[in-house]
C-alpha positions as CSV (number, residue, x, y, z in Angstrom):
1,M,138.9,-19.3,5.4
2,Y,138.2,-20.8,8.8
3,L,138.9,-19.0,12.0
4,E,141.1,-20.4,14.7
5,G,139.1,-22.4,17.1
6,Q,136.2,-22.7,14.7
7,G,135.5,-26.3,14.1
8,P,132.6,-28.6,13.1
9,L,129.2,-27.4,14.3
10,A,127.6,-29.0,17.3
11,G,126.8,-32.7,16.7
12,G,129.3,-33.0,13.9
13,E,126.9,-31.7,11.3
14,G,129.5,-29.8,9.2
15,W,131.2,-26.4,9.1
16,Q,129.8,-23.0,9.4
17,V,130.3,-21.1,6.1
18,E,129.8,-17.3,6.1
19,P,128.2,-15.6,3.1
20,D,131.4,-13.7,2.4
21,Q,133.3,-17.0,2.2
22,M,130.8,-18.3,-0.3
23,R,131.0,-15.2,-2.5
24,E,134.9,-15.4,-2.4
25,F,134.7,-19.1,-3.3
26,R,132.2,-18.5,-6.1
27,S,134.4,-15.7,-7.5
28,A,137.5,-17.9,-7.4
29,V,135.7,-20.7,-9.2
30,E,134.5,-18.3,-11.9
31,R,138.1,-16.9,-12.4
32,V,139.5,-20.5,-12.6
33,R,136.8,-21.4,-15.1
34,A,137.6,-18.3,-17.3
35,D,141.3,-19.2,-17.2
36,L,140.6,-22.8,-18.1
37,N,138.5,-21.7,-21.1
38,R,141.3,-19.4,-22.3
39,I,143.9,-22.1,-21.9
40,T,141.7,-24.7,-23.7
41,Q,141.4,-22.3,-26.6
42,Q,145.1,-21.8,-26.7
43,V,145.6,-25.6,-26.8
44,T,143.0,-25.9,-29.6
45,D,144.9,-23.2,-31.5
46,M,148.1,-25.3,-31.3
47,G,146.9,-27.3,-34.3
48,S,146.3,-24.2,-36.5
49,P,148.1,-23.9,-39.8
50,S,149.5,-20.6,-38.7
51,L,151.7,-22.4,-36.2
52,A,153.0,-25.0,-38.7
53,P,156.7,-24.8,-39.1
54,M,158.0,-23.5,-42.4
55,L,161.2,-25.5,-43.1
56,G,161.2,-25.4,-46.8
57,T,160.0,-27.6,-49.6
58,S,162.8,-30.1,-49.6
59,P,162.1,-33.7,-48.5
60,V,164.2,-33.1,-45.4
61,G,162.4,-29.9,-44.5
62,Q,159.0,-31.4,-45.1
63,E,159.9,-34.4,-42.9
64,M,161.1,-32.2,-40.1
65,A,158.0,-30.0,-40.3
66,E,155.8,-33.1,-40.1
67,K,157.7,-34.4,-37.1
68,F,157.5,-31.1,-35.4
69,N,153.8,-30.7,-36.0
70,D,153.2,-34.3,-34.8
71,R,155.1,-33.6,-31.6
72,L,153.3,-30.3,-31.0
73,S,149.7,-31.0,-32.0
74,G,149.4,-34.8,-32.2
75,E,147.5,-36.9,-29.7
76,G,150.9,-38.3,-28.5
77,G,152.5,-34.9,-28.5
78,L,152.3,-31.8,-26.3
79,A,148.7,-30.9,-27.2
80,G,147.5,-34.4,-26.4
81,Q,149.1,-34.3,-23.0
82,L,147.7,-30.9,-22.3
83,R,144.2,-32.0,-23.3
84,V,144.4,-34.8,-20.7
85,A,145.4,-32.3,-18.1
86,L,142.6,-29.9,-19.1
87,Q,140.1,-32.7,-18.8
88,H,141.2,-33.3,-15.2
89,M,141.0,-29.6,-14.5
90,E,137.5,-29.5,-16.0
91,Q,136.4,-32.3,-13.7
92,F,137.9,-30.4,-10.7
93,I,136.1,-27.1,-11.7
94,E,132.8,-28.9,-12.3
95,S,133.1,-30.4,-8.8
96,A,133.7,-26.9,-7.3
97,E,130.8,-25.5,-9.3
98,R,128.5,-28.2,-7.9
99,T,129.8,-27.4,-4.4
100,V,128.9,-23.8,-4.8
101,A,125.5,-24.6,-6.1
102,G,124.9,-27.1,-3.2
103,Y,125.9,-24.5,-0.6
104,E,123.7,-21.9,-2.2
105,Q,120.7,-24.3,-2.5
106,A,121.1,-25.3,1.2
107,D,121.3,-21.6,2.2
108,A,118.2,-20.9,0.2
109,D,116.3,-23.9,1.6
110,N,117.3,-22.9,5.1
111,A,116.2,-19.3,4.5
112,A,112.9,-20.4,3.1
113,G,112.4,-22.6,6.2
114,M,112.8,-19.5,8.4
115,T,110.3,-17.4,6.6
116,Y,107.1,-16.7,8.5
117,S,103.8,-16.0,6.9
């Protein structure tokens, strides 16, 4: 959150980030990471035998069950498309985690530079 009238620091060196903003950002990234892990597990579970359709033992029933299973959990089906989307989200979250770590490291480095012995 940036305050109205707050802009780049003098000399165009970047933005001022308050500790509360950083804590809120870290917390949000952690929540998104937990949600992504939960969703990833759900997508993985889509291929479990417990979700296989039970359409009987006739050739038609078996063929329909196979088609349904392929469309649900196959690479060209829903699960495959969800895995691609989850990979993109993983990259986004990793970027946010690196951003948090970078801000925290810069803050620690700046704090260490201001320590007097």
